C-alpha positions, 0 to 999 in steps of 0.5 A: 522444496521451495523453502529448502526445509524438509520439515516445512508443512503444506496446508490446503486450509489455512485454519489447519496451520493456525491450529498448530501450536508451534506456529507463533506468527503468520504472513497474510499475503492473499488477495485483499478480500481474505484479509479480514477473516484471516486476521480475525482467525489468526488473532483468535488462534493467538498468532502474531500477524504480518498482513500485506497491504492494503489492509482491507476493503471497507472501513467497517472491516478495518474497525473490526480488525483494529478492535480485535488486534487491540483487545488481544494485544496482538503484535500486528504489522502492515506491509509497507516497507517504506517504513524501514527507510531512515530517510523518512525520519530525516525528511520529516525532521527537516520539514518540521524544522522549516528547512523548505518552509510551509509545505503546501503541495505534495506530489506522488504517483505510480507509473508503469508501461506494458503492452496489450499482450503483456499488460500490467496486473495480467501476470501469472503467479508473480510480477511480470510473469506472463507465461500462462499455466495450463488451465486444466492443471490449475483447476485440478490443483485449485480449491476455487470455492475456498479461494472465493471465500466471501466474494460473489460465488461464480463459476471458475474464472481463470482471469479473476483467479490470476489477475484478481487485482483487475476486479473489484470483488477481490481488491481496491485497484490502484488505491490499495495496491499502489496509492496506499504505498505513496500515502503511507510514505507521506504519513511516515514523513509527516505524521498528519494522519487521515486527510480531510477530503478527497476527489478522484477520477479514473478510467481504463484509458488503454487496457480495454481487456475486461478489467473493472478497475481503472488503469488510470487513477488520479486522486487529490486530497486536502489536509486542511489544518496544514493548508496542504494539498496532496496529489496521486497520479496512477498511470499504466501507460507511461515510464515516467516517474513521480517519486514523493515530492514535498513542495514548500514555500522556500524549497522542495524535497524530492526522493529517489524512488517510489514510496516503499523504496525511497531511501535517498532525497535531495533538498532544492531551493525553490525553482524549476521542477525538471532538469531538462529546462536547463535551470534546475538549481543545485541541491542544497542538501543530499541524504544518502542512506549509507551515511544514515542510521541502520534500521531493521528491514520491515520484516525484521522489525516485525519479528523483533516485536514478536520476540519482545512484544514491542510495537511495529512501525506499521502497527494497527493504528497506522494501518487504519490511517492507511486504509481510511486514506486509500478508501477515500479515493475509491469512495470518491471514484464510485460516488463521483463526488468529493468525500470527507473524513468524519473523524468523530464517527470515523466514516467517509461521508 
């Protein structure tokens, strides 16, 4: 009924769907703690895979997924829609050409603002839906043990089910949900790979509602070979914006929105950062998406590769960069110290 297709089938267990030989490709859009098992099962069933971000919850799991994808030569796409924006290629070209000089600081961030009655991530079913369904009907329709999967076995918990982003057993908080988008934007523009170091701090500054993951997440990375630092500010108590901003010796590139939606940017000479100072310099260049090349959207890129056997923009190697980068921040947070990426052993140390 939802799809408008009377031939669409409803499955209670995803393995029954994978057993259907007519199914060529799957979208995995479950809570993160299910990603690894579903990816491995889909590969075993011979399906192409579009998997939502963040990829998974540990480096060990990411390695197993990468090995399986490559061994089977599976078409795999991770869901970072910012890769469909030609603006990223143009910004990368300008930076490589020295348009703003050596880039030494990159600022990123994600901001949202709610109330304690309508808090971020306390949705019911979809973004910004706060109308609570009847819990009795939810229990009636839900296979709770199957939903838990590999997570700790607990009695049905309505808040864990609907608001899983708020709890560590099912995801990685702002790291995998928000920071991952912004760092993937940086990777798409610059192609520098996994950062060398990360420090991170976080706390629940406002939403003291039993959530385990912080509503405030501040991470700082270093790309040592490129002599560049990167910051991520995550705040759920403000409406300010921090689109990707690349700061060079001779100027800045500032995009028009969050990582997965940034399709336009401006180049500014070096100068004050904010227009309200009254001293914001005039942009020397503006990239407008309507005048750039036409790229397929992220799902279109995936489906084209399913048909041709091609390599999607956010393939498993790019997905590994994504997961290693954001997991560095969770490790730094939990360990309360700087962590480093060990490229030889592919470990966070």
